[in-house]
Structures are given as structure tokens and as C-alpha cells.
N, C-alpha and C positions, 0 to 999 in steps of 0.2 A: 393460711391466716394473713391478711393485707396491715401493713403499717399505713401511717398517715401519708406517706410519699407514693404509695399506690403501688410499692413491690412487694412480690408475693415471697414468704419467707417458707422454708422447710427444708427436709435434706437433700431433696432433687430439684430444689427451686431454680439454683445457677445451671444445672446441667441442660434443661430444657428451655432456657432463654429466658425466664418468667424474673430470675433476680436481678439485683442491682448492678451485676457484672456482667449480665448477658449469658450466652450459652459457652460451656466449656467445650463441649462437643463440636460446636458449630453448624452450619447449615447442611454442610455434606452428610453429616451422620442421620440428620433427618431424613434427607433425600434417599440416603442408602435404605433406611428401616421402611420408608413409603415403596420403594422399587420392590423390596424383598417380600412385604406386604401383598403388593400387587399380583406379583409374580405366583405368590400361595395362592391366593383365592381365583386368579384366572386358571391356575392347572384345575384346582377341585372342580371351579363352576363348569369350565369347559366339560370334564368328563360326564359330570351329572346332567348339563345337557342333552349331551352326546346321547347318552344313554336312556334317558326319560323320552327323549323325541323317537328314538329307534324302537323303542317299547310301547308307544303310543300313550304313555302316562302324562297326557295333556295337563292336568292339575300340578303334578310335580314341576313340569316345564315351565309352567308359568309362576310358579313359588320361587323357583331359582331364578327367574328373570328380575322378581320384583325385590325379592329378601335377599340383604348381603348380610352374611354371619361369619365372615374369615374363612369360610370352606366346612364351617362345623356341620350345618345342615347337608351340606353336599356330601361330605363324606359318611353321615348317618344314613342318607339315602343309598350311596353307593355299595356299604357294607351290610344293610340291612333291609332294605325295600325293594330294589330292583327286582322286575317280574323276570328277567332272565338270570338270576344270578345262580339257579340249578346248573344251568347248559355254559355258562360261557365262565370260562376259569379267570377272566380277569377280574380279582377283586370278589370273587364267588367261589362258592363250595363247588365241586365236581360232582357230578351223580357219581355213586357208586355202582360199579357192575356187579353182578351177581355172584362172579368168581369171588371177589372182594369179601364177602359175608363173613364174619368169625363165627357163626353158627355152624355147630357140626352136623355133617349130613349123618343121615340114617343109614 
């Protein structure tokens, strides 16, 4: 909500620099948060792009290049939709060997 002077009022207005007294945290905190978010996105996007290109999944690769979701879409792909998930132990299921089966032998 804004008043007649153009200041935003609310519980976090001054914290983020929108209130009449400026930012309590300062520009340094904003830069730190931005860098952390950038690194988070870069790690997940890099892994997803690597695996989608390696598995020949062109549609996923293009989506990862064009859509930025703070790593959410990339995490969903890595844990659920990768085609090599059964054979690659990194973020994937390992295929069970016949000796590991829990069924009793006759």
C-alpha cells in the first residue's frame, strides 16, 4: 500500500529499501542473495543441460535453455525424467541385480 508521498508501507518495506528510511540490510545483502540464487540456478541448470544433451533429449535441452525456474524444473527432470536414470547412479536408481531380489527361490 502506498501513501501520498510514494512510500510503500508494510512489515518488510524498510528491509528491502522501499520504505521512507531505505534499506536496513543494505545493498550488500541484496547482492549476496542474488549471488546465492545465481549459483543455485547454475548448478542445477548445468547438470540438467549436461544429462539432457548426453541422452539426446533435445526438447528438454531447449526447455532448460529458455525457461528459468530457480532449478525446480531441472530438479524434476534429474530425479524423474532422465532416460539414463536406471543405469547412472548420480541422482538415479541403480538397477537391481537378480541376486538382490527378495523373492524366495524354489
